[in-house]
N, C-alpha and C positions, 0 to 999 in steps of 0.2 A: 225512514219509513213514515208514511202519513199517519196521523192520529186515527185509529180505526173508528172512533166515535164522532169524528168530524163529518158533517154533512158532505156528501159527495155529489158531484154533478151527475145527472142521469146518463150523460154521454160517456162518462169514464167508467171503465170496468173495475170493480173492486177486485183486487188481486192478492192472492196469498202465494208466497214463495216457500217451497219445501226442499231444502238441500242441505247437506251436512258440511258444506264449505262456506263459512261466514263471508269470506272475501267475495265469493261469487254472488251470494245473495245481495251484498251491499252494492256491488257493481251493477247487477241487473236491476235492483230497485231504483238506483239513481238514474239509470238509462230509461226505465219505464216511466218514472215520474216526470221526466222532461218532455214526454209526449202529451197529447191531449186525449189519449185513449185509455190510459191505465192509471189507477190509484192503488198503490201498495198498502194494504191494510193489515197485513200480518205476515210473519215469517216463522219458520220452524226448522230444526236441524235433524229431524227424523220423522218417520211415517206416523208414529203414534202422536207425537206433538203436533204434527200437521193436521191430524184429524181433530184434535182439540181446538186448534186455532181456527179451523174451518167452521166448526160448530159455533164458535164465539163470534166470528166476523161475518159469516154468511157471504162469501165472495161470489163474484160472477166467473172468475177465472182462477184456477189452481195450476201452478207450474211446479212439476213434481220430478225429483230425481228418483232413480231406481235403487242404486246401491247405497244404503244408509244403515246406521246402527239402529238397534232397538226393534224397528219394524221397517222393512224395505218398501219401496214404492209399489211393487206388484201386490204385496199383501195389503197395503193401505188403499189401493185403488177402489176395490168394491165398497169399502166403508165410506170413502169420499163420495162415491157415486150415490150411495144410499142417502147420505146426509144432504147432498146438493144435487138432486136428480137433473136439474136444468142448467147447472153450471158447466162451463167448459173446462175440461181437465187435459192438460198438455204435459207429456213426459219430455223432460229435457235431460238427456243422459249421455254419458261418455261411451256407452255401448253402441256399436254400429247398428243402424236400422235393420239390417238383415238378420241380426242376432236376436233382437228383442222387440221390434216394432209390433209384430203380429200378436205376441203375448200381451203387450200393453193394450192394444186395441180390443182384444177379446176380454180383457179384465175391466174395461170401462173407459179407457182414454179416448179422447177425440182426435188426438194428433201426437206425433212423435218428432222431436227436433234433436239433432245430435249436437253435443258440445263440441267446440272447435269451430263452429260456425261463427262468422263475424257478428258482433252485437247488433248492428242495424238489420242484418238478415234475420237474426233471432226474433227481434221485435216485429219485423214484417210478417214472419211466419206465425207468431202468436196472434197478431191482428187478423190475419187471413183465416186461421183455424177458428178463432172466436166468432168471426163474421159468419162462417159456414155453419158452425154449431148453433148459433142463435137463430139463424134463418131456418135451420132444420127443425128446431124445437119450437119456433114461433114465440120467442121471448125477446124483450127489449133489454139492451145493455143497462146495467144498474138496477134492474128490477126483474128478477127471474120468475116472479110470480105474476107478472103482467104481460099479456100478449103484446107483441110488437104492433105499433100503430098500423092500422089498415085503412084503406079508402072506404067510403060509405058503400060502394058497390064493387067489392073486390072481384077480380077475375078469378074464375075457378082455377085452382092450382092442380097441376098434374099429381096424381097419387104418388106418394113417396114409395120407392121400391122397398119391399119387405126386408128386414134385417137378415143377414145370412144365418142359416141354421147353425147353432153352436157346435153340434156334432160334426157337421161338414167342415167347419173351420178347424176343429181339433184334429180331424183326420188329415186334412190337406196340409196342415202345418206341423204335424207330429214329427218328432226328431228321428223316427224310424220309418223305413220304406214300407209301403203297403201296396199290394197288387191284388187284383182279382182277374183271373183268366178263365176262359172256357176249357172245361176238362177234356172235351173231345179233340180240339185242334190247337189249344194253347193260345188262342187270340187274347191279347190283353185288353180287357174291357174297362179297367180303371187302374190308374197309377197316380199316387199322390206326389207332392213336390219332392219329398225326400227320395222317392224311387227314381225320379228323373235326375236329381243331383248325385246320388250315390252310385246308381247302377246304369244311368243313361237310358232308362226305359220310360217311354211314354205310351199312353193308350192309343190304339188305332188298329185298323184291319191288317196292317203290314207288320204289326208287332206280335211276335209269337214266342212263348216261353221255350218252345222246342229249339228256336234259334238263339234266343237271348240268354237263357239259363238252362242249357242242356243237362247240366249236372242234376238239377232239381227235376226237370221234366222227365228224365229217365226213371225217376223214383215214383212219381205221383201221377203222371199224365199219359194220355194217348191209349189207354186200355179200357176195357169194359169196366164201368164203375163197380160192378159186382165183384170184380177181381181185385179191387184196390181197397184196402181197409181205410176207414175214415179216421186216420190217425196222423199225427205230425211226423214229417220227415225232415231231418236237419242235414244240411250240407254247407260247405264253405266254398266261396268263390273269391277270385282276385280281380279287382277292377282298378286299372291305372296304378298298380303297385300297392293298393290298399286291400286288406282282407275283410270280407264281410261274412257274417254268419246268417244263413237263410233257414227259415222254417216254412215248409209248405204243407197245407192241409186240404184234403179233398172234402168239400161240403156239397153234397148233391151233385149238380152238374158243373160246379165251379171249383177252381183251385184258388185258395187264399194264401198269399205269400207275405211274410213279414221278414224284414232284413235290417240288420244294424251292424255297426263295426264289430269285428271279431274281438273277443275279450283279450286276445294276445296283443292287440293294438291299443290297449288301455293307456299305456305310457305315452304313446303318440297323441291320443285324444286329450290326455291331461296336459301335455305340453301346449297343444293348440288352445285349450281353455285358458291356460296361464298367459299365453300371448294376448288373447282377447282381454283378459282382466287387466293385464299390465297396460295395454293400450288405453283402456278406460281410465286407469289411474293417472296416466300422463295427460289425458285430454282435459281434466279439470284445471290443473295449473296453467296449461296452455291457453284455455279459454279466458281465464282471469288475466293473464299477462297480455294476451292479445287485445282484450277489451280495454285495459288500462292504457295500452299504447295508443289506441284510438282516441280515448278521452283526453290524453295529454299531448296529442299531436299538435304541432303549430297551427294556429287558427281555430282549433277545436277546444282549447283549454280555457274554460270559463269558470273553473272551480275557485272557491274561496280558499285561503291558505290552510285552514283546518282540514277541509276535505282533500286537498291536494296531498297534505301530509299523510292522511289516512290511506290514500292510494299508493303512495310510495312505500308505506309500511306493508301494504298488501303484496307489493312486488317482492319485498324481502321474504315474507312468509312463503309465498308460492315458489320462489327460487329455492328456498331451503327444502321445500317439499320435493321439488324436482331433483335436488342434489341427493336427498335421502333415497329416492326411488332408484336413481342411477347407481348410487353406491351399493345398494343391495343387489342389483342386477350384476354389477361387476364383481362383487364379492362372491356371489353364487357361481359365476363363471370361473373365477380363479380357483374356488374350492373344488369344482368338478375336475379341473385340470391338474390339481395338486400343486398349484403355485401361489397359494394364498400369501399375500405380503403382510406380515405382522412385524413391526419394529419395536421390540421390547426395550423398556428403560425403567429404572427404579422410580417409583412414585408413591406418594401417600394416597391410599385409596379413598380415605375420608375427604381430604382436601379436593381430590379430583372429582369426586361425586358432588361435592358442594358447588364446584364450578359448573359441572354439567347441568345440575338442577336449577341453576339461575335462569335457564331458558324454559323452565317448567314450574312456574310459581304456584301451580295448583297441587304440586306433589310435595309431601312432607318427607324429610330424611330423619330416621331414627338411628342413632349410634348405640349399639349395645355396650353395656359396661363390660370391661375386661381388665385383666391384670395389667398394671402399668398403663392405665388408660391415657396418661399424658403422652405416651410414646406414639409416634405415627404408626399407622397400619400399613406397612410397606409391602408392596408387591412389585413384580416386574410385569409391565403391561404397556401396550401401545395406547396412548391417550385417545387418539382418534378412533381406534377400533373399540375401545371401552365406551366411548360416547355413542358409537353406533349400536353396540349391544344394549346399552341402557335405553337409548331412544326407541329401539325396536320393541323392547319389553314394555315401555310406557305406552307406546302406540297400540300394542296388542291389548293392554289393560283398558285403554280408553275405548277401543273399538268393540271388544268382546266382553268386557267386564263392566264395572260401574264404580263411580267414586264412593268414598275417597280412595285414592291410590297412594300407597306408602312404600318408600324404599327403606329397607333396614340393612345395616352393614355391621359386621362383627367378625369374630374369628373362632375357630374350633380346631384345636390341635395345630397342625401345620398348614391349615387352610384358612384363607379369608373367604367370606361369603357375603354376597349382596343379594337381597331378596326383594322382588317387586310383587306387591300384594294388592288385589282389588277386591271389590265387594259385589261382583256379579254373580252369575248362576253357576260358575265353575265349568269345567270341561267334561262333556259326556264320557262315561267310562269306555264306550265303544270306540271313541276317537283318540284316546290317550296314546296308544301305540304309534299313531301317525303324526303326533303333534309336531315333531321336529323334522318331518320329511319335506323334501323340496316340493313346492307348489301345492302343499297340503292345506285344504280348507274343510272345516267340519260341515257335514251335510246339513243343509238348511240355514247355514250362517248368513245373516242378512247384511252384516257389515262388509264394506269394501276391503280390498287388500289384494296383494299379489300372491300370497301364499309362500312368500320367501322369508318373512321376518324372523320366525323362530328357527328355520333352517340356518339362516345366517348367524344367529346368536350361537347356536350349538357349534358350528364350524369355527367361529372365532374363539369361543371358549376353549375348544380342544386345541386350537393353535397356540393358546396361552398356557397350555399344560393343565387346564382345568376342565370343567364340564358345566352343563346346565340341567336342572331337574325340575319337574313339576309335581305339585301336590295340590289337592283341593284344600281350601282353608278350613279351619276348625268349625266355623259356623256356615260360611258361604264363600264364594269367590275362589280365585286361583292364586297360588303362590309359585312364582318362578324364581329359582335360586341359582345364581352363577357362583361357582367355586373357583378360586384362583390360588395357586401355591404362594404362601408367605415367603418373603425374601429373607433368607437366613442371615444371621448375624455376620458382620464383617463383610 
């Protein structure tokens, strides 16, 4: 990263990168710095830190991820826009554009780029979006308070189209279907995007509720308005195998209809959401690995030995991330089918945890004093599965909690226990019953994740003859405790 206090060329855009994957920030910073258009002056790993860095460095361009801990990108966007009203803000996210693009643009972004795109294409998109944003705002690269250079007798420019009405945007891109039809004959006068996608209905003179939604029309339409009470009528319909709950209300000479997935299909909706989130999780490592492959390709590798070594280390970290993701997906699938593969063997729990935590130098291990403390704390466990449980609990503490994270191991009666404690805000009481459910994520959680981590921990603990429990810490944070049966004498 360039020194933020070093004078920068007016032609180079001062750039801040906000993403919770350090390897991706490093790779993107290196790629941008090799161009004549960008100067990276700051980096951050979450939305709140990104706001602070933006205030300090006053960038022309902010590249922002969406799913981050502490504060996500959508929450940070309005703050960034307020701080730097003339800067270009581009969302670079693993979520597909159809899922999040409109929300990002409504919240203040100038453009949306999907992770998984090749690095040269990402740089080209950033350049093009910045060019368009600066032209629209009339600012010069490197000086967002100075109008772009103009000729002494500039030609009159065409008036810019007015920005779309926020209420119109919200209705058009709402996740529920919205229709307005004539009460007399059912002609659909308005249908938003969700109505077209969910129900196959578009506004027009040939679209009539009498034909398209006869179940609803029979209840609210086609009769003298004086005979129909102005109250909501609810019905259910099936479209392409999916069930939808509809609510129709007569309002004067119109019928207003709202529709969304039937509550009975919540499990399917949750599965779809989990697939989207998992795809997002996979795209981050894929973007880093693909970018490094481009940088290290024959004829393209101009890195010094230290930077090349850093790139190779990034490959190892991202490969481990992919391995962890696929391991959880496979474990969840095995657990659902009742064929979870756990290979138990005698081991010393303390020694095994010390080995596991070598990969986590930021985590302290505390061994509680016990009778015969010189003796090993012996359990029957699968070392690989134990690593998976501990890694998931540590990942959960980092994403949703706060440092320091401590692992404590001890015994009580015939049970060994290992506890992972963080100093975050704890788990909301309303969500505690769902903590260990598959694809479960707390409402409003800003950190990324598949929603499988704790589900996998519980299933693996049960397969070992133990369990996992949660409690909030004495002062703050969360404590997750895995119990395993001690290995008997002999």
